[in-house]
ZAVEXKE-527899 format. One record per residue (C-alpha): residue in three letters; x, y, z; residue number from 1. Coordinates in steps of 0.1 Angstrom, whole numbers. Layout:
% residues N
<rec ALA, <X, Y, Z>, NUM>
...
END
This chain:
% residues 562
<rec MET, <70, -43, 31>, 1>
<rec ILE, <41, -38, 6>, 2>
<rec ASP, <48, -30, -31>, 3>
<rec ARG, <14, -22, -39>, 4>
<rec PRO, <-9, -1, -12>, 5>
<rec HIS, <-46, -5, -16>, 6>
<rec LEU, <-52, 27, -38>, 7>
<rec LYS, <-20, 36, -55>, 8>
<rec PRO, <14, 19, -65>, 9>
<rec LEU, <41, 23, -34>, 10>
<rec GLY, <62, 46, -56>, 11>
<rec GLU, <36, 70, -62>, 12>
<rec CYS, <24, 73, -27>, 13>
<rec LEU, <61, 82, -17>, 14>
<rec ILE, <65, 110, -46>, 15>
<rec GLU, <34, 123, -33>, 16>
<rec ALA, <50, 123, 1>, 17>
<rec GLY, <80, 141, -9>, 18>
<rec HIS, <102, 111, 0>, 19>
<rec LEU, <112, 102, -34>, 20>
<rec THR, <122, 118, -66>, 21>
<rec THR, <109, 103, -101>, 22>
<rec ASP, <145, 95, -109>, 23>
<rec GLN, <148, 76, -79>, 24>
<rec LEU, <119, 55, -86>, 25>
<rec ARG, <131, 49, -123>, 26>
<rec VAL, <163, 35, -110>, 27>
<rec ALA, <147, 11, -82>, 28>
<rec LEU, <125, -2, -107>, 29>
<rec HIS, <150, -8, -130>, 30>
<rec ASP, <169, -28, -103>, 31>
<rec GLN, <136, -47, -95>, 32>
<rec ARG, <135, -60, -130>, 33>
<rec SER, <169, -76, -127>, 34>
<rec ASN, <164, -84, -90>, 35>
<rec PRO, <130, -92, -84>, 36>
<rec ARG, <126, -79, -47>, 37>
<rec ARG, <99, -59, -27>, 38>
<rec LEU, <100, -23, -41>, 39>
<rec GLY, <101, -10, -5>, 40>
<rec ARG, <133, -31, 6>, 41>
<rec ILE, <148, -19, -29>, 42>
<rec LEU, <142, 16, -21>, 43>
<rec THR, <159, 13, 17>, 44>
<rec ASP, <186, -6, 5>, 45>
<rec MET, <196, 19, -20>, 46>
<rec GLY, <194, 44, 6>, 47>
<rec PHE, <167, 65, -12>, 48>
<rec ILE, <143, 64, 17>, 49>
<rec GLY, <145, 54, 51>, 50>
<rec GLU, <126, 29, 70>, 51>
<rec ARG, <106, 53, 89>, 52>
<rec ALA, <94, 74, 59>, 53>
<rec LEU, <82, 41, 42>, 54>
<rec LEU, <65, 29, 73>, 55>
<rec GLU, <46, 62, 79>, 56>
<rec THR, <39, 62, 40>, 57>
<rec LEU, <22, 26, 42>, 58>
<rec SER, <6, 33, 75>, 59>
<rec LYS, <-12, 64, 63>, 60>
<rec THR, <-21, 46, 27>, 61>
<rec LEU, <-34, 15, 41>, 62>
<rec ALA, <-47, 32, 72>, 63>
<rec ARG, <-28, 11, 93>, 64>
<rec PRO, <-14, 21, 124>, 65>
<rec ALA, <21, 18, 124>, 66>
<rec VAL, <42, 3, 158>, 67>
<rec ASP, <77, 10, 171>, 68>
<rec LEU, <89, -23, 181>, 69>
<rec TRP, <119, -7, 199>, 70>
<rec LYS, <96, 8, 222>, 71>
<rec ARG, <67, -12, 226>, 72>
<rec PRO, <61, -37, 253>, 73>
<rec ILE, <57, -74, 242>, 74>
<rec SER, <33, -95, 265>, 75>
<rec GLN, <44, -129, 274>, 76>
<rec GLU, <11, -144, 272>, 77>
<rec ALA, <10, -129, 234>, 78>
<rec LEU, <43, -148, 228>, 79>
<rec ASP, <32, -179, 244>, 80>
<rec ALA, <-1, -177, 219>, 81>
<rec LEU, <16, -185, 187>, 82>
<rec PRO, <45, -212, 183>, 83>
<rec LYS, <76, -197, 170>, 84>
<rec GLU, <79, -217, 142>, 85>
<rec LEU, <46, -202, 128>, 86>
<rec ALA, <58, -166, 141>, 87>
<rec ARG, <94, -174, 125>, 88>
<rec ARG, <77, -185, 90>, 89>
<rec HIS, <51, -158, 82>, 90>
<rec ARG, <72, -131, 101>, 91>
<rec ILE, <46, -123, 130>, 92>
<rec LEU, <56, -105, 160>, 93>
<rec PRO, <24, -114, 187>, 94>
<rec LEU, <22, -80, 208>, 95>
<rec ALA, <-10, -86, 230>, 96>
<rec PHE, <-35, -110, 236>, 97>
<rec ASP, <-68, -110, 253>, 98>
<rec ARG, <-80, -147, 261>, 99>
<rec ILE, <-111, -134, 272>, 100>
<rec ARG, <-123, -117, 243>, 101>
<rec ARG, <-106, -137, 219>, 102>
<rec HIS, <-84, -110, 207>, 103>
<rec LEU, <-47, -106, 191>, 104>
<rec GLU, <-26, -79, 183>, 105>
<rec ILE, <3, -89, 160>, 106>
<rec ALA, <29, -67, 141>, 107>
<rec VAL, <35, -75, 103>, 108>
<rec SER, <54, -62, 76>, 109>
<rec ASN, <29, -74, 52>, 110>
<rec PRO, <-8, -71, 64>, 111>
<rec HIS, <-22, -86, 30>, 112>
<rec ASP, <-3, -120, 39>, 113>
<rec LEU, <-35, -139, 39>, 114>
<rec THR, <-18, -171, 44>, 115>
<rec ALA, <-5, -159, 76>, 116>
<rec LEU, <-37, -145, 89>, 117>
<rec ALA, <-52, -184, 82>, 118>
<rec SER, <-24, -203, 100>, 119>
<rec ILE, <-32, -177, 131>, 120>
<rec LYS, <-68, -186, 128>, 121>
<rec ALA, <-62, -224, 124>, 122>
<rec THR, <-37, -222, 157>, 123>
<rec LEU, <-64, -201, 180>, 124>
<rec GLY, <-94, -210, 164>, 125>
<rec ASP, <-119, -192, 141>, 126>
<rec GLU, <-134, -171, 164>, 127>
<rec VAL, <-104, -152, 174>, 128>
<rec SER, <-101, -116, 158>, 129>
<rec ILE, <-68, -103, 147>, 130>
<rec GLU, <-57, -66, 147>, 131>
<rec THR, <-27, -58, 126>, 132>
<rec SER, <1, -32, 127>, 133>
<rec LEU, <26, -23, 108>, 134>
<rec ALA, <64, -27, 115>, 135>
<rec SER, <96, -20, 96>, 136>
<rec GLU, <113, -54, 85>, 137>
<rec GLN, <144, -43, 101>, 138>
<rec ALA, <127, -39, 138>, 139>
<rec LEU, <109, -69, 132>, 140>
<rec ASP, <136, -93, 123>, 141>
<rec HIS, <151, -80, 152>, 142>
<rec ALA, <122, -83, 178>, 143>
<rec LEU, <116, -121, 162>, 144>
<rec GLU, <152, -129, 168>, 145>
<rec HIS, <151, -112, 205>, 146>
<rec HIS, <121, -130, 215>, 147>
<rec TYR, <124, -162, 202>, 148>
<rec GLY, <164, -166, 201>, 149>
<rec GLN, <185, -193, 187>, 150>
<rec ASP, <195, -208, 221>, 151>
<rec ASP, <176, -240, 210>, 152>
<rec ALA, <197, -243, 178>, 153>
<rec ILE, <230, -239, 192>, 154>
<rec GLN, <222, -264, 221>, 155>
<rec GLN, <210, -289, 193>, 156>
<rec LEU, <244, -282, 175>, 157>
<rec LEU, <266, -290, 209>, 158>
<rec HIS, <243, -319, 217>, 159>
<rec SER, <249, -332, 183>, 160>
<rec THR, <288, -336, 190>, 161>
<rec GLU, <281, -353, 224>, 162>
<rec ALA, <254, -381, 217>, 163>
<rec PRO, <267, -406, 194>, 164>
<rec PRO, <274, -411, 167>, 165>
<rec ALA, <287, -378, 170>, 166>
<rec VAL, <290, -351, 144>, 167>
<rec PRO, <326, -341, 132>, 168>
<rec HIS, <337, -309, 147>, 169>
<rec ASP, <343, -290, 114>, 170>
<rec THR, <311, -297, 101>, 171>
<rec VAL, <297, -285, 134>, 172>
<rec ALA, <318, -256, 134>, 173>
<rec VAL, <303, -240, 101>, 174>
<rec ARG, <270, -241, 114>, 175>
<rec MET, <277, -229, 147>, 176>
<rec ILE, <297, -197, 136>, 177>
<rec ASP, <266, -191, 115>, 178>
<rec HIS, <241, -191, 140>, 179>
<rec LEU, <267, -171, 166>, 180>
<rec LEU, <272, -143, 140>, 181>
<rec ARG, <236, -140, 131>, 182>
<rec GLU, <228, -142, 168>, 183>
<rec ALA, <253, -116, 174>, 184>
<rec LEU, <237, -92, 148>, 185>
<rec TYR, <201, -97, 162>, 186>
<rec GLN, <215, -88, 196>, 187>
<rec GLY, <229, -54, 184>, 188>
<rec ALA, <265, -65, 191>, 189>
<rec SER, <290, -43, 180>, 190>
<rec ASP, <318, -72, 188>, 191>
<rec VAL, <321, -108, 194>, 192>
<rec HIS, <352, -118, 211>, 193>
<rec PHE, <362, -158, 210>, 194>
<rec GLU, <385, -162, 238>, 195>
<rec PRO, <402, -195, 241>, 196>
<rec ASP, <410, -209, 278>, 197>
<rec ALA, <430, -240, 291>, 198>
<rec ASN, <397, -260, 290>, 199>
<rec CYS, <369, -239, 277>, 200>
<rec LEU, <363, -215, 249>, 201>
<rec ARG, <344, -182, 261>, 202>
<rec ILE, <323, -161, 238>, 203>
<rec ARG, <313, -127, 246>, 204>
<rec TYR, <289, -101, 228>, 205>
<rec ARG, <297, -62, 234>, 206>
<rec ILE, <265, -47, 236>, 207>
<rec ASP, <254, -11, 244>, 208>
<rec GLY, <294, -8, 251>, 209>
<rec LEU, <300, -38, 279>, 210>
<rec LEU, <309, -73, 275>, 211>
<rec ARG, <286, -97, 277>, 212>
<rec PRO, <289, -136, 286>, 213>
<rec MET, <272, -154, 259>, 214>
<rec HIS, <281, -192, 257>, 215>
<rec LEU, <309, -211, 270>, 216>
<rec LEU, <320, -239, 250>, 217>
<rec HIS, <344, -269, 250>, 218>
<rec ALA, <381, -260, 243>, 219>
<rec SER, <380, -289, 216>, 220>
<rec LEU, <354, -272, 197>, 221>
<rec TRP, <377, -240, 191>, 222>
<rec PRO, <405, -252, 164>, 223>
<rec ALA, <377, -261, 140>, 224>
<rec MET, <358, -229, 146>, 225>
<rec SER, <391, -206, 143>, 226>
<rec ILE, <396, -223, 113>, 227>
<rec ARG, <363, -217, 97>, 228>
<rec LEU, <368, -180, 108>, 229>
<rec LYS, <400, -177, 89>, 230>
<rec VAL, <385, -190, 59>, 231>
<rec LEU, <355, -163, 60>, 232>
<rec GLY, <383, -137, 68>, 233>
<rec GLY, <406, -148, 38>, 234>
<rec LEU, <433, -155, 64>, 235>
<rec ASN, <462, -179, 65>, 236>
<rec ILE, <448, -208, 83>, 237>
<rec ALA, <485, -223, 89>, 238>
<rec GLU, <498, -193, 105>, 239>
<rec THR, <492, -192, 144>, 240>
<rec ARG, <519, -175, 157>, 241>
<rec LEU, <517, -138, 138>, 242>
<rec ALA, <484, -115, 144>, 243>
<rec GLN, <459, -115, 112>, 244>
<rec ASP, <435, -94, 100>, 245>
<rec GLY, <405, -98, 74>, 246>
<rec GLN, <371, -92, 67>, 247>
<rec CYS, <340, -107, 55>, 248>
<rec ALA, <304, -102, 46>, 249>
<rec MET, <272, -118, 50>, 250>
<rec ARG, <236, -118, 39>, 251>
<rec GLN, <216, -143, 51>, 252>
<rec ALA, <179, -144, 63>, 253>
<rec GLY, <178, -105, 59>, 254>
<rec LEU, <208, -96, 75>, 255>
<rec ASP, <236, -78, 57>, 256>
<rec ALA, <267, -70, 79>, 257>
<rec GLU, <303, -70, 73>, 258>
<rec PHE, <328, -85, 99>, 259>
<rec ARG, <363, -75, 107>, 260>
<rec ILE, <383, -101, 119>, 261>
<rec ALA, <414, -97, 140>, 262>
<rec CYS, <434, -127, 153>, 263>
<rec MET, <461, -125, 180>, 264>
<rec PRO, <478, -159, 194>, 265>
<rec THR, <476, -160, 233>, 266>
<rec LEU, <487, -189, 256>, 267>
<rec HIS, <457, -211, 250>, 268>
<rec GLY, <452, -205, 214>, 269>
<rec GLU, <446, -177, 189>, 270>
<rec SER, <420, -153, 203>, 271>
<rec ILE, <399, -139, 177>, 272>
<rec VAL, <374, -109, 178>, 273>
<rec LEU, <351, -98, 152>, 274>
<rec ARG, <337, -61, 149>, 275>
<rec ILE, <302, -61, 134>, 276>
<rec ILE, <294, -34, 108>, 277>
<rec ASP, <257, -37, 105>, 278>
<rec LYS, <251, -26, 68>, 279>
<rec HIS, <212, -27, 72>, 280>
<rec ARG, <212, -8, 101>, 281>
<rec GLN, <192, 28, 95>, 282>
<rec HIS, <219, 56, 94>, 283>
<rec PRO, <212, 79, 127>, 284>
<rec ALA, <201, 116, 122>, 285>
<rec LEU, <207, 142, 145>, 286>
<rec ASP, <173, 143, 162>, 287>
<rec THR, <178, 106, 167>, 288>
<rec LEU, <212, 107, 187>, 289>
<rec GLY, <193, 113, 220>, 290>
<rec LEU, <206, 149, 224>, 291>
<rec SER, <190, 179, 243>, 292>
<rec ALA, <173, 204, 226>, 293>
<rec GLY, <199, 226, 235>, 294>
<rec GLU, <227, 206, 224>, 295>
<rec LEU, <209, 198, 191>, 296>
<rec SER, <204, 232, 185>, 297>
<rec GLU, <240, 242, 190>, 298>
<rec LEU, <251, 213, 172>, 299>
<rec LYS, <229, 224, 141>, 300>
<rec ARG, <244, 262, 144>, 301>
<rec LEU, <278, 251, 142>, 302>
<rec LEU, <271, 228, 108>, 303>
<rec GLN, <255, 259, 91>, 304>
<rec ARG, <291, 277, 90>, 305>
<rec PRO, <301, 276, 53>, 306>
<rec GLU, <341, 268, 59>, 307>
<rec GLY, <360, 258, 90>, 308>
<rec MET, <367, 231, 112>, 309>
<rec LEU, <344, 209, 134>, 310>
<rec LEU, <363, 185, 156>, 311>
<rec VAL, <348, 157, 176>, 312>
<rec THR, <367, 141, 204>, 313>
<rec GLY, <365, 112, 228>, 314>
<rec PRO, <376, 76, 234>, 315>
<rec THR, <371, 48, 207>, 316>
<rec GLY, <335, 35, 210>, 317>
<rec SER, <319, 68, 220>, 318>
<rec GLY, <301, 73, 188>, 319>
<rec LYS, <320, 96, 172>, 320>
<rec SER, <318, 83, 137>, 321>
<rec SER, <278, 81, 141>, 322>
<rec THR, <276, 118, 152>, 323>
<rec LEU, <300, 126, 120>, 324>
<rec TYR, <277, 103, 99>, 325>
<rec ALA, <243, 118, 110>, 326>
<rec ALA, <263, 155, 103>, 327>
<rec LEU, <265, 146, 68>, 328>
<rec ALA, <229, 131, 62>, 329>
<rec HIS, <220, 166, 77>, 330>
<rec LEU, <240, 185, 55>, 331>
<rec LYS, <235, 163, 24>, 332>
<rec ASP, <219, 185, -2>, 333>
<rec PRO, <219, 183, -42>, 334>
<rec SER, <234, 216, -45>, 335>
<rec VAL, <269, 209, -23>, 336>
<rec SER, <295, 182, -30>, 337>
<rec ILE, <304, 159, 3>, 338>
<rec MET, <333, 139, 1>, 339>
<rec THR, <349, 116, 30>, 340>
<rec LEU, <382, 100, 33>, 341>
<rec GLU, <380, 71, 62>, 342>
<rec ASP, <397, 40, 74>, 343>
<rec PRO, <375, 22, 68>, 344>
<rec VAL, <345, 29, 56>, 345>
<rec GLU, <319, 17, 81>, 346>
<rec HIS, <286, 28, 64>, 347>
<rec THR, <276, 38, 31>, 348>
<rec LEU, <259, 72, 25>, 349>
<rec PRO, <238, 76, -8>, 350>
<rec GLY, <246, 109, -24>, 351>
<rec ILE, <280, 110, -8>, 352>
<rec ARG, <314, 102, -24>, 353>
<rec GLN, <332, 82, 0>, 354>
<rec THR, <368, 71, 1>, 355>
<rec ALA, <384, 42, 20>, 356>
<rec LEU, <419, 43, 30>, 357>
<rec GLY, <446, 18, 38>, 358>
<rec GLU, <472, -4, 25>, 359>
<rec SER, <454, -18, -4>, 360>
<rec ALA, <443, 16, -17>, 361>
<rec LYS, <478, 32, -13>, 362>
<rec LEU, <464, 59, 3>, 363>
<rec ASP, <469, 79, 34>, 364>
<rec PHE, <450, 106, 50>, 365>
<rec ALA, <471, 134, 39>, 366>
<rec SER, <474, 123, 4>, 367>
<rec GLY, <439, 118, 4>, 368>
<rec ILE, <430, 153, 14>, 369>
<rec ARG, <451, 168, -12>, 370>
<rec ALA, <433, 144, -37>, 371>
<rec LEU, <400, 155, -25>, 372>
<rec LEU, <406, 193, -28>, 373>
<rec ARG, <409, 185, -66>, 374>
<rec GLN, <379, 168, -67>, 375>
<rec ASP, <359, 206, -59>, 376>
<rec PRO, <342, 194, -27>, 377>
<rec ASP, <324, 218, -5>, 378>
<rec ILE, <321, 197, 26>, 379>
<rec LEU, <347, 173, 38>, 380>
<rec MET, <349, 146, 66>, 381>
<rec ILE, <384, 133, 74>, 382>
<rec GLY, <378, 97, 96>, 383>
<rec GLU, <408, 107, 121>, 384>
<rec ILE, <434, 132, 125>, 385>
<rec ARG, <463, 112, 135>, 386>
<rec ASP, <495, 125, 126>, 387>
<rec SER, <511, 162, 117>, 388>
<rec GLU, <509, 159, 81>, 389>
<rec THR, <471, 149, 82>, 390>
<rec ALA, <467, 181, 107>, 391>
<rec GLN, <483, 205, 86>, 392>
<rec MET, <462, 194, 54>, 393>
<rec ALA, <431, 192, 72>, 394>
<rec PHE, <433, 228, 87>, 395>
<rec ARG, <446, 239, 54>, 396>
<rec ALA, <413, 227, 38>, 397>
<rec ALA, <392, 243, 63>, 398>
<rec LEU, <412, 280, 56>, 399>
<rec THR, <405, 275, 20>, 400>
<rec GLY, <368, 278, 20>, 401>
<rec HIS, <357, 241, 28>, 402>
<rec LEU, <338, 228, 59>, 403>
<rec VAL, <358, 200, 73>, 404>
<rec LEU, <346, 177, 98>, 405>
<rec SER, <369, 151, 114>, 406>
<rec THR, <375, 135, 151>, 407>
<rec LEU, <404, 135, 175>, 408>
<rec HIS, <413, 113, 204>, 409>
<rec ALA, <412, 133, 232>, 410>
<rec GLY, <394, 133, 268>, 411>
<rec ALA, <374, 168, 267>, 412>
<rec THR, <372, 196, 246>, 413>
<rec THR, <398, 218, 258>, 414>
<rec ALA, <421, 189, 257>, 415>
<rec ALA, <419, 189, 220>, 416>
<rec LEU, <439, 219, 221>, 417>
<rec PRO, <472, 207, 234>, 418>
<rec ARG, <471, 176, 214>, 419>
<rec LEU, <465, 198, 183>, 420>
<rec TYR, <496, 219, 193>, 421>
<rec ASP, <517, 187, 195>, 422>
<rec LEU, <505, 180, 160>, 423>
<rec GLY, <523, 210, 150>, 424>
<rec VAL, <490, 232, 146>, 425>
<rec SER, <496, 269, 154>, 426>
<rec GLY, <475, 288, 177>, 427>
<rec GLU, <468, 315, 151>, 428>
<rec ILE, <454, 288, 127>, 429>
<rec LEU, <433, 272, 152>, 430>
<rec ALA, <418, 307, 157>, 431>
<rec ASN, <413, 312, 121>, 432>
<rec SER, <397, 278, 113>, 433>
<rec LEU, <384, 262, 142>, 434>
<rec ASN, <345, 265, 147>, 435>
<rec GLY, <341, 246, 175>, 436>
<rec ILE, <353, 209, 193>, 437>
<rec LEU, <328, 183, 207>, 438>
<rec ALA, <334, 159, 232>, 439>
<rec GLN, <313, 130, 233>, 440>
<rec ARG, <301, 100, 254>, 441>
<rec LEU, <275, 74, 251>, 442>
<rec LEU, <252, 63, 282>, 443>
<rec ARG, <233, 33, 284>, 444>
<rec GLN, <195, 42, 285>, 445>
<rec LEU, <174, 29, 311>, 446>
<rec CYS, <148, 4, 301>, 447>
<rec SER, <114, 19, 303>, 448>
<rec HIS, <97, -14, 314>, 449>
<rec CYS, <118, -23, 347>, 450>
<rec THR, <131, 9, 358>, 451>
<rec LYS, <124, 19, 394>, 452>
<rec PRO, <127, 52, 411>, 453>
<rec ARG, <144, 60, 446>, 454>
<rec THR, <155, 85, 467>, 455>
<rec PRO, <191, 97, 462>, 456>
<rec THR, <219, 95, 489>, 457>
<rec PRO, <229, 127, 504>, 458>
<rec ALA, <264, 117, 489>, 459>
<rec GLU, <243, 115, 455>, 460>
<rec GLN, <228, 147, 463>, 461>
<rec ALA, <258, 162, 469>, 462>
<rec ARG, <275, 153, 436>, 463>
<rec PHE, <245, 172, 419>, 464>
<rec ILE, <249, 201, 437>, 465>
<rec THR, <287, 204, 433>, 466>
<rec ALA, <282, 203, 394>, 467>
<rec GLY, <259, 230, 395>, 468>
<rec ILE, <225, 211, 391>, 469>
<rec GLN, <194, 210, 415>, 470>
<rec PRO, <193, 177, 431>, 471>
<rec PRO, <165, 159, 418>, 472>
<rec GLN, <138, 142, 442>, 473>
<rec ALA, <144, 107, 427>, 474>
<rec VAL, <168, 88, 408>, 475>
<rec TYR, <163, 61, 393>, 476>
<rec SER, <175, 23, 392>, 477>
<rec ALA, <182, -1, 366>, 478>
<rec GLY, <155, -36, 371>, 479>
<rec GLN, <154, -65, 353>, 480>
<rec CYS, <128, -79, 325>, 481>
<rec SER, <124, -98, 294>, 482>
<rec GLN, <125, -65, 273>, 483>
<rec CYS, <160, -59, 280>, 484>
<rec ALA, <176, -92, 286>, 485>
<rec GLN, <175, -87, 325>, 486>
<rec GLN, <203, -62, 320>, 487>
<rec GLY, <183, -31, 332>, 488>
<rec TYR, <194, -10, 300>, 489>
<rec ARG, <184, -11, 264>, 490>
<rec GLY, <202, 11, 241>, 491>
<rec ARG, <224, 43, 246>, 492>
<rec ARG, <225, 79, 241>, 493>
<rec ALA, <250, 106, 232>, 494>
<rec ILE, <259, 134, 253>, 495>
<rec LEU, <279, 160, 243>, 496>
<rec GLU, <303, 187, 254>, 497>
<rec ILE, <303, 219, 229>, 498>
<rec LEU, <331, 244, 228>, 499>
<rec ALA, <320, 267, 203>, 500>
<rec MET, <344, 296, 191>, 501>
<rec ASP, <338, 335, 199>, 502>
<rec PRO, <362, 363, 192>, 503>
<rec GLN, <374, 363, 228>, 504>
<rec LEU, <381, 322, 229>, 505>
<rec SER, <399, 328, 192>, 506>
<rec ALA, <419, 356, 209>, 507>
<rec LEU, <433, 332, 240>, 508>
<rec ILE, <442, 301, 214>, 509>
<rec SER, <458, 326, 192>, 510>
<rec GLN, <478, 336, 222>, 511>
<rec LYS, <481, 301, 233>, 512>
<rec ALA, <466, 311, 267>, 513>
<rec GLY, <465, 283, 294>, 514>
<rec LEU, <438, 257, 296>, 515>
<rec SER, <428, 272, 328>, 516>
<rec ALA, <419, 308, 313>, 517>
<rec ILE, <400, 293, 284>, 518>
<rec ARG, <381, 264, 306>, 519>
<rec GLN, <371, 298, 326>, 520>
<rec HIS, <359, 314, 294>, 521>
<rec ALA, <340, 286, 285>, 522>
<rec ALA, <323, 282, 316>, 523>
<rec LYS, <313, 318, 315>, 524>
<rec SER, <300, 313, 282>, 525>
<rec GLY, <276, 290, 293>, 526>
<rec MET, <295, 254, 281>, 527>
<rec VAL, <277, 225, 297>, 528>
<rec THR, <308, 199, 307>, 529>
<rec LEU, <303, 163, 300>, 530>
<rec GLU, <299, 156, 339>, 531>
<rec GLN, <268, 181, 338>, 532>
<rec ARG, <250, 167, 309>, 533>
<rec ALA, <252, 132, 323>, 534>
<rec LEU, <237, 143, 357>, 535>
<rec GLN, <212, 160, 339>, 536>
<rec CYS, <204, 127, 320>, 537>
<rec ALA, <203, 110, 352>, 538>
<rec ALA, <178, 135, 369>, 539>
<rec ALA, <157, 132, 339>, 540>
<rec GLY, <157, 95, 346>, 541>
<rec HIS, <169, 85, 311>, 542>
<rec THR, <198, 67, 332>, 543>
<rec THR, <216, 59, 366>, 544>
<rec LEU, <240, 76, 383>, 545>
<rec GLU, <258, 41, 386>, 546>
<rec GLU, <261, 44, 347>, 547>
<rec VAL, <275, 84, 350>, 548>
<rec GLU, <300, 69, 375>, 549>
<rec ARG, <311, 41, 348>, 550>
<rec VAL, <311, 64, 319>, 551>
<rec ILE, <324, 101, 332>, 552>
<rec GLY, <339, 87, 364>, 553>
<rec PRO, <340, 103, 401>, 554>
<rec PRO, <335, 139, 407>, 555>
<rec CYS, <360, 159, 390>, 556>
<rec GLY, <369, 129, 372>, 557>
<rec PHE, <384, 128, 334>, 558>
<rec ALA, <354, 147, 323>, 559>
<rec THR, <366, 179, 332>, 560>
<rec ALA, <398, 176, 334>, 561>
<rec PRO, <421, 190, 304>, 562>
END
C-alpha cells in the first residue's frame, strides 16, 4: 500500500477516519524504523486496521476508485495484453482493455509506481491511456497467482528431471515443495494431500470444502519430496512406520502461513496431509460470513448477553472457528477482557489474549479454564468441549458471570442437548446458563460469472413445499469459466440454525423433556432449520440444489435429525 497519500501522511488520514489511534500509529512507526516496510502493511500485519479500512482511506485520500478483485470480472483480452512477467514484476493486474480506444484499466496497490506505468507504455505504446484502480495487496497477490498461475514453473521442474543431464530429485524436491505450497496458498486451499500410489503420487487440494486433483507425479519423486516435508515440519526423517505430526511456517513473496503436517504410513509409502493456516487472511467479521439479515440480527442479540454459554455445533470443517473469531471481533472493546483457550490457535486476534493448549503447553481445557478464571476475564472462548471435566468447568464459568463461547460436535441444535447430558451437565445447569445453540454448515456459492438459471423440476418444487418454502420460479446451475477455475463455484457462505433460549424452552430442558417436544417448541418459536436456510439460499440464487443435497442431505436428512 501507499505510505504517503498526496496531501497528508497515511497515519494522519487513518486517525482522522477513526480507524487508528495515536498510540497504535506510534507503535507501528517504531516497528518501521527497525524493520523498514510500507506503513500500510505494518498496520495490517499488526492487526491495528483491516485491509478494507486501509483501502477505503487510500481511495478517498487519493481520489482513486477502489476495486474488489474477489468480485470484479477480469477480461481475458486484458490479461493477454500485458506479458505476465511484467504484471508479476510490477504487481499490476489488467482488468479491461479496449483496443479501439487504446484504453487499459489496471489494478495496483501503489498508483505512484511510475516505473510500472512506463513499462506498460513501453509495451503497448505511448498512445495508450491507463486508468488505475486501487486494490489491497492481499487480493492483488491472490489474483495475480490465480490468473497467471505457476504451472509453467512446476512443468519446468518436472522437465528438468527427465531431460539429460537430469537434475537430482532431492534438488528438485526442495523447489517443487516450495512451488506447491505457494500455489496451494494462492488457490485458497485449506489442506494439501500428498497421496502415494504404486506408480504415481497424487496431489490434491481441498478448496471450498472439496478435494480437487491438481498434479500427478511419478512415484520416484516422492521419497525426496516426503523428506523435504518432514524436514520442514521438524519430523524424524528416518521414521516411516509410525504416524508423526509437525508444523512449519512460511513467509515468501508476501505470503504468511503456517502448515500443520501429518504423516501416516500406507501400503505404498507415507501419506502426508498439510493443513494450511493462512496468517495473512483477513479475520472475518460477522457481516462478511454471508448470513441473512435475520440470522445476523439474532446472533448479535445472543452476543449482547453479559453472561451465559453460546455453543456453535457442526462437523469438522463447517466453519465453527471462523464464526467464533468473528464473534470475538464483534465483542472486542477496550472495556472488556477477552481470553481464549485453543488447540491450536489458528489465527491471532490483536487485543485478545490467546492461549494455545497441547502437550508442549502441559495444559488441557479443564485446567486451562481454571487458570483463566484467575485472570479476571469478561469473555471466554473455549475451542472445543471434548470431555466431562471441560464441560463442567465451562458451564461453571458461564454461571459465575462470564460470557462463554465454545464449540461442540453435534449435527443440529437439538442434538447438542443429549451430547451435553452424556458429558454430565445437568438439565438444571443447562436451563440456567445456556443462552443459545447454533448449528452451522458451509455452502459453496455460485460463481456470479457463469451461473445459469433453469426451471425447477416437480421433485425439486416438492422439496421446497415440504420444507415450508414457496418454490421459486427459477433455480440455478453451476457453469464453467476462468473466474472460478471451471468449477462453477467460488467461495462459501455460512448458514445457521439458531436455537435461542426462552422461559418455556428453559423449563423443558430443566425437566429433560424429550427432543420431540423441544423441536416442536422451537418450530413454534420460529426457528428456521438448516434445511430451510439452505433452500432459501438456493431460491435466492446463492447456491444450487445439488450443493444443498451434498451438504444437508436428502429431505428429512441429518439437518433436522436430533
